[in-house]
Structures are given as structure tokens and as C-alpha cells.
C-alpha positions, 0 to 999 in steps of 0.5 A: 935580554933573555938568553937561552941556557942549554947544553948546545948553547953557551950558558948565560947568567940571565933567567933560565925560564926558557930552558925549563919550558917544554917548547924551548927544549923541543925547539933546541933538541929537535927542530934546530938539529933537523934544520941544521942537518938539512942546511949542512948537507946542502951547504957542505956539498957545495963547499966541498965541491968548491974546495976540490976546485980550488985545489985543482981537483974536479967534482966527482959526486963524492961531495954529497957522500962526504957532506952527509957523513960529516953532517952525521958525525957533527949531529951525533956530537951535538945530540950527545951533549943535549941527550946524553947517553940517549943520543942514538935514537934522536940521531936516527929520528933526525936523520930519517926526518932529513931523508924524508925531505931530501929523497922526495925532492930528489925523486920528484925533481928527477921525474919533472922535466925543467922546460923553463928558459933559464933552466935550459939556457944556462942553469943546467949547462952550468951544472953540465960544465962543472960536472964535465971538468970545468974549473971556474977558479982557473979560467972562464968558459970559452965560446967553443965550450959554450957558444951562446954569448948570453949563456956563457957570460952568465955562467962565467960571472954569476955565483955558482953555489946551486950549480956546485950542489947540482953538479955533485948530484948530477955526477952521483945520480947521472940524471940532470933533473936531479941536479935541482934537488936542493930547494925543498931541503932549504924550504923546510929548513927555513920553516924549522928555524923560524918555528924554533926561533918563535918557540924559544925567544917569544911567548907566541902560542905554539899553534900561531908559531907553527902557522907563521913558520909555515907561511914563512917557509911557503914563500911563492918564489920558493914554492914555484921554483923547487921543481926547476933550476931557478935560484931565487927560491933557494935565496928566499929560503936562506934569507928566511933562515938568516932573519930568523937566526939573527933574531934568535942570536940577538934575543937569546945570545945563542951561538947556535943562532950565530952559526945558522946566521953565518951559514945562511949568509954564506949560502945567500951571498953565493947564489945570486949577485944580489945576495951579498947586498941583501945580506949586508943590509940585514946583518948591518942592522943586526950589528947596529942593534947589538951595539945600541943594546950595549952587547957589542963588547960581549959578542964582538969576538964571536961576531968577528970569527963569524965574519971571517968564516963567512968571507972564506965560505962565500969565496969557496961556495960562490966558485970564486965568482967575486974574486975571479970577476975582479981579477978578470973583469975589474969588478966583483959584480961582473957582468952587471957592473964594472968596466966589462959590464954587459947589459943583461938586465932586460927591464926598462928603467922605472920608478921602483916605488910606483912599480912595487905599489902597483904590482902589490895591488894588480892582478897576478899576470904574465906579460910578454916581456918587461917592457910590457910589464912596465907599461902595465905598472905605469897604467895600473892595468888589472887593478882589482878588489883585494881578496878576489881571485880568478882562474886566469890569475891562478893559471899564471902561477904555472910559470915560476917568473910571474912578473906582475903580482908574483906574491900571489892573488891575495897578497894585496889584501895581506898588505892592507891587513898589515897596514891596518895592524900597524895602525892598530898597534900605533893607536894603543901602543905607539912605542911598540909600533915604533919598535916594529917599524924600526925592526922591519925597516932593514928588511924593507930597505933590502927590498927597495934597494933593488930597482926591480923590486916589483918583480918578487923573484928579484926581492923574495924577502919582501914576503917576510915583512908582514910576517915579521910585523905579525910575529912582533905584534903577537909576541907582546901581549896583543889586544883583541883587535891586534889578535884579530887582525893578525889572525886574518893576515896569517889566514890570508897569507896562508891561503894565498900560498896554498893557492899558488902551490895548488896552481903550480905544482900539479900543473907542472907535474902534469905538463912534464908527464905529457912532455916526457911521453911525447919525447919517449914516443919520439925516441921509440921511432928509432930514427936519428934526428938532426937537431940544433941545440942553440941556445939550449945546448944543455938538452943534449944531456936530457935527450941522451938520457931519454934514449933519443938518438940525434946529431947536432947540426947548424941552426939553419938545418934543423929544428929542436923539439917543442918545449926544449927550445927552437932553432932561431929563424932568420927573417929575411923580409918583414914589411906591411902595407895597407890592404884594399879592403882595409887594415893591412897585409904583413909579408914575412919570409925566412930562411927554410929549416929542413926536417920540419913539418911546417911553421906557425906565424902569429900576429900579436897585438899588445896589451890590454887587447886580450883577456884580463888585459893581456896581449891578444893573438889576432891571427894564427896561420900554419904554412909549409913554406918559409914565407906568408902574407897575412892580414893584420889590423891597422895598428902595430903588431908583433910577428911571431914565427916558430918551427913545428915538427911531429911533437908540436911547435917550438918557442916563437921568435918575435919580430917587429912591431910593424904597422900597416896603416890605412882604414879598418875593414868593413867586416871583421876577419876571424884570425884565431883559430885558423881554418882547419886547425886541430885544437887540443886544449879545452880553453880556446880564445877566438879572436878577429881583426876589427871592423868599423861598423855603424857604431864607429871604431868601437864596433860591436860584434856578433859571435856564433859557435856551431856544431859542424856536424849538426849545425846547432848553435853552441854559443851566440854572444855580442861583445865589443872585444875582439875576442871571445873565450869558450871551453870545450867539453868534447871532441868534434868539428866546429864552425865559428862565425863573427860579424859586425853589428850595425855595419850595414852588411851581412858579411861575416867571417867564418872558420871551421876547425876540430877539437881533439883530446878535450872530450869530457863527460857530463855528470847527469846525476845527482843534480847539482845543489841537492841535499842528501842524508847520509848513505850511498849516492849514485853517480851517472855521467854521459858516455863519451864516444869511443871511450872505454874508461872513466875516472871519478873524483869525490871530495869535500868541497874546498879540499884537494885530497879525494875522499873517493877516486876510482877508475871504472869502465862504466858510466855510473858508480855509487859512493858512500857519503856521510855528514862528517863530524855530525855536521852538514858537509858539502861535497864536489864531484867531477869526472873525466874520460880516458882518450888514449888509444891504449888506455890510461894508467891510474895516478898518471895524467897522460892520456886523460881528457880534462875534468868535467869542471875544466871543460865547462860542465862544472862540478856537481855540488851536493850537501849531506846533512845529518 
């Protein structure tokens, strides 16, 4: 086996070709020190905090300072061995590079509000409790400290690595949102370690190595979780470091590889209860390879020392979770296992192999809960053609917990390409194929050991399986076919990761900006709110930081603002009965919640009733009193009720299902939107209760949407669905009407509603699809009534970066467009209007209406030819 010889690594008697190569020197002298710096700052912060708690002290924020100082000293010593007297300049450059990763994460993370359920429910609460003096080594949290049972059980029993890092950052910066600024450094470290490993121990071309490293780091779990407090993204990055550094150690005999593997194993085992299981499987496979290759005797002392360090580090970095769980609850993996186990996993049992296979090839989709997820998997709902993608799939990745197809919209195609690649290698080089399968087998085993592996965030290392296969293929003189398949696989995986990031990051930042502006507006009212913070008590810190005056009161006396949770509603009546006109009536009553503006009640039909095989809200109603009687279809429905206040409506409480029975109605009934509703979104799903027409239960419906001011028809369509989607481009009043085709009756159901805050201008020049020569192109758009400011955006088609992006009070502009590199170049143009009363700021998303292509106008496309 080739071993790396370098001043930073234990010398070897084997060939020194890698030592002489430029790529090896760059990897050893720059990439590995930078990756180690990022890992060290994060892990040392948690370890120092854990040691402080172990000796009876508390977290103060000094842990971050000490971790940075210790990392700087260690880096200086390491670089002095590599660069000799020239070490100060590399030291400065590496520290600056590390800062360029950490500081943006700290700044951006601090500005983005985490409105995820788990983030508010127990992740941020755990950080607050640790920063406030709780010592998990000494005692569990009591019900007085954390009243909610589910949150308290998780905080007490789960490993606490990310919470230790977060608590120190919170103490240092006094901003709870900055407590999640650890994910991006770990993501960057993962890519750097993969790249260094490929450059040192393989002959893969640098360009291909860079692509593999970027794709490996851009795990969809890590990408969709670096702006919130979820832990799975950090676990994904650390497992990536573990796999790459173990390969580095085994192939090169490098102690640096072993040190990185030890550090990443400690981190992964200290984040989630699944971490130790994954680490043990991967490390055991590495040890088996070491024994099989005859190198066990040479490495056993170093390996033994690493295992001792890993055990001690895991004890400290986990906040003593495994030890205290054993002592207090009889099992290290409490609350999942042991005599005091708690049924906290919401997923119903399901065949993991069928579930994983289905999730890989179904559309990426959100489901209302894991019971519905299993139903989707069992029935293969949403099976699609590989390499296809639609808007709904991308919109699902706004959330960090996509249950079905969480790998991304193109990953099913990536899996097919992986299978094809293995088959191609097997035909020409069966021995090499056997080695590839054996090498990737432990990683796949670590995925399948989890019964819920069909949810990507529960087994994020599954993203690495195709990349390991590609790397091993390209490292061994691949044939032309193997190169082609490998390139296609990397391209598909890279585009897939970009799609996930593009769908998640901008949307979350935009959403957070809007939410923060609404909350700040609430604070500017200078009134003390009476709020119930259960089950999201962590928001007491966030609300205080935003200057919102409030007092905590009993759940039945208050409502929590939108997106920050809602007061649990106590339902005192829920029943249903057949209605004389067909279908049924649901009667719902609940105890009143003071200080609210009303309530929103929804009747929801289970999937696949809605768009894309999703659930469908067939009835929405607002009420000012704590009871309502609403029409429902004959079959089972779930009733959702939520409190509403000045900001909006909170998270719904779901009840039921209930079923009324009885025959269906002779005519459909429009249920959403409700009559008089003000809709503040471009995309509206109209839905109605079914009717039996002349065609039987599978009736056809005629839907018509009209302008409420002029009476002109905007949309008229027939469908067999119980819904129609439409994107609004402007504010106004509207009338929606639906009737059953062939029912023998002209009766129709009609609702009137308004759209506000959705206005968007329509581009009239240039005409889409035209071809131009280089020069100035005039852009013209229709004026939106009451709007004084517009923003236009011109970019090369397929690129997210704007070539020209300007704000103007006019309804026209001129831009200079060229044929880039002397070749025909396609451009896209979109425009939007400022709907805020006091104007919109450049670079902010607050106050702006939707872009013209989002509102249904489409984007103007034109080609510039030389």
C-alpha cells in the first residue's frame, strides 16, 4: 500500500511518489490544515464546554475563545513542521479562510429565524437550558424547568454535542439564532477532507476530485439544515469526514487521517443516538480491512490509542448522555431503548427495503405525517420518470424534513446510473467490481440498519454510496464507458444538490425576513401581549431579543403568534352526521382562547386527493366564535383548528378523522377559499366538495374564475379532480364558480374573495422567443395600480446570478446584452412590483410582490446572436 511521506505524517518506507507530487503537497499543506482548523474549532468548543460541566462549572462563552486559541496554537505548530520558517503566512491565510466560512454562517444564521417545529420545541430550549446553568452530568431537567414532557424527555436523553456548541455561541453573542452556526464549517470541512483524500491516495484528475468533493459535501440534509437547529446535517458532514479520513488512513498510513477519523467519529457519536451505530459499523469495516491486509500489527497501538480517545471524547462531548442514561434509566440509548423507553418515534412499522426503494424513485413530496408517508410508500404514490422535476417537488425542499424522496428530485436517476456503472465495471473488470461492492457494502449496511432509512435525514450517509462507487471506479484506469457513466452520475448528483439548495436557501431567507418584519411590527405596537409559549417555550428568548413585550399565561388564555407555534386548542365536541342535501355536516366546538382575532377551521381529505397526490383541504372557514358547523364529504376527513391574531393563523391542531356517511350532494360546494377570504399568495388551490352527476361518482366539474369587477372570465376548465390550481398575477376581487357536468341541474356553488399582495407586472417588450443582435434591449412592462417602484432582473438562462438587477420608478428600462464568448446566448427577464406602503429596500424581500414568472406571466426569453 502506498503511504504518504510528509513532515506532518509518520514517515513510510514505501514509495514517495505522492510526496513529490504537487497535488499531494497542496492537499497536505493546505487542504488538511484548513479542514482540521474548522473541525477543531467546532469540536473543541463542545469538548471544553463538556469538561466545564463535568467538573461542576458552567458554560460561559469563553469556550469558543479557548477553542479558537488552542486551534491557532496547534495549527502554528503543525504548519511550522510543513513550511519551516515560512509558516506565519500560511497560518494567516488558513485562519482567514476558516473565518470566511465561520463568520458568514454566524451572521446569516443569526438573521434567519428558525421556525421549524423541532428547532423551537426542544433544540433551542436545550441550548437555553445549558446556557442558563443546567448541568446534565449532575441531574435531568425537571418538569418545572421544561414543562412539556416530549421536549424534556428528548433534552434529557439525547446526546448534546450541537447543544454544547450552541450554548457557548449563545452565551458569547447573546443571540439564540447564532447558536446554530456550526453546520457550514462542518460542511466545508467534509468537502476539504474528501478532496484531500482523493488528491493524495488516488490518481483521479483534480477537476473530477473537486466535483466529487463538492457533491459529497452538498448532502441535501446538510444543505437544508445549515440555517436551522436540526442536527442531521452536522451528522451527515461528520460521517463524510469519517469515511474519507478512514480511506486516507488505510491507504496512506497517515496519522493525520487517523486523527481526523477519531475526531469525526467522536462528533458523529455525540450528536444523535444513531451516531454510535453508524460509526461502529464503518469503523469495524475499516478494522476488518486492516486485519485482512496484514497491517493490523503495525497499526494496533495507534488504533488502540485512538479508540480510548474516542470513548473519552464521546463521554464528554455528548454531555454524558450515554453514561447518565445508563445510570438513571437503565440503558445508554434511552429514551428509545431500555426499561424506561418512551414511544417517541412517530413512524409506523414498515418494510425498510420496500420503503427505501420506493422513496428513491417517487416524487419528492411532503406528507401530513408519517402514517401518510407509509401509505404513500406502500402504494408507490407519485412514481415518476427519472430525471424529471416539477415546481411542487422543488417547493417541498423549503422544509428540512422531506419525508419522501428527501435525496432530491433527480436522485432516482442517480441511483439508476450507479447501478449501470457497477454493471459496466462488472462486465469488463469483475474483480474491480467485487472490490467496489465490498468497499461500499458497510456504508450501505449502516443505512439499512435503520428501520426508517427511507427518510434521508435519518440515514444521511446514503448520499455517499454512489460517490464512493464513482471514486473507486475513476481511481483504477476506467474505460471510456465507465468515464461517461461516472461523469453523467456526478453531473446529475451535482445538479440535484443545486436544485435542493436553490429551492431551500433563498426561500428560507425570504420567509424569515417577512416573519421578522411582522414580529417587529407587532413589537412597535408597544402593547404587552399575553402569550402561551407551550410547547415552544424557547421563543421567550427570541421574542425578548426582538423587543416584543409579553407575559406568559395559561394555554386557555392566550394565543402564540404565527410560525412560533400555537396554543393547543381543547376540543370539547367533534362529531359528524349525514346532511339532508347529501354529504355530511361536522360540528366542532372548543374552549375559547382570549386575545385572538378568530379561528380557522379546515376539513382535510387524505392523500392522494390533492395536487401531486397530496392531502386536500376541501373546506376552509373563519369564525369569531369557538364553534362551527361545516359541510364535509361523505368519507372520512381530518379537522384542523388554529388560533388567529394580528399576524396570522398559527400551527393547526389536528383532530379526527370523522366520517358523516350518507349520499353525496347533487351539486358541488366550493370549500376553499371561503367566501370573503383575503388571499395573500399567488398560487391558490380551489377545492370543492364532490357531487354525483349523471356520470356517477366520477363526475366531471366545470370551474370558472371571473374578475369580480368586470365579470370577465379569467379561467374556465373542466376536470375530474376536486381541485384546480391558479396563479394570480395581480390584486383584485374575484368570483369562483363550480358546477357538476351532466348532473341535470344548473346549480353551481360560488364564492367571492380578494387577492392582496400578489400583484405582479406583465412584461410586454421584448416579445418572448425573439432573437436579437448584441446591443441595447428595451424592457417595457405594464404598470400595477398604486405601485411606484419596480425591480427588473436579467440573467443568462439557467444561471441564478443576475447580469443586471435594478430598481426603478419607471415602467421601462434598457439593458446592454451581448453574445457571450462570441456564441449565441439565451437570456431571461423577469420583473416585480413593490407593494409596501413605504417603499421597498434593494436587496430585501420584504414588501415586494411575486416575480412575474411566479405569478403566472412567465419570464421573457430572448436569444442574442453574434
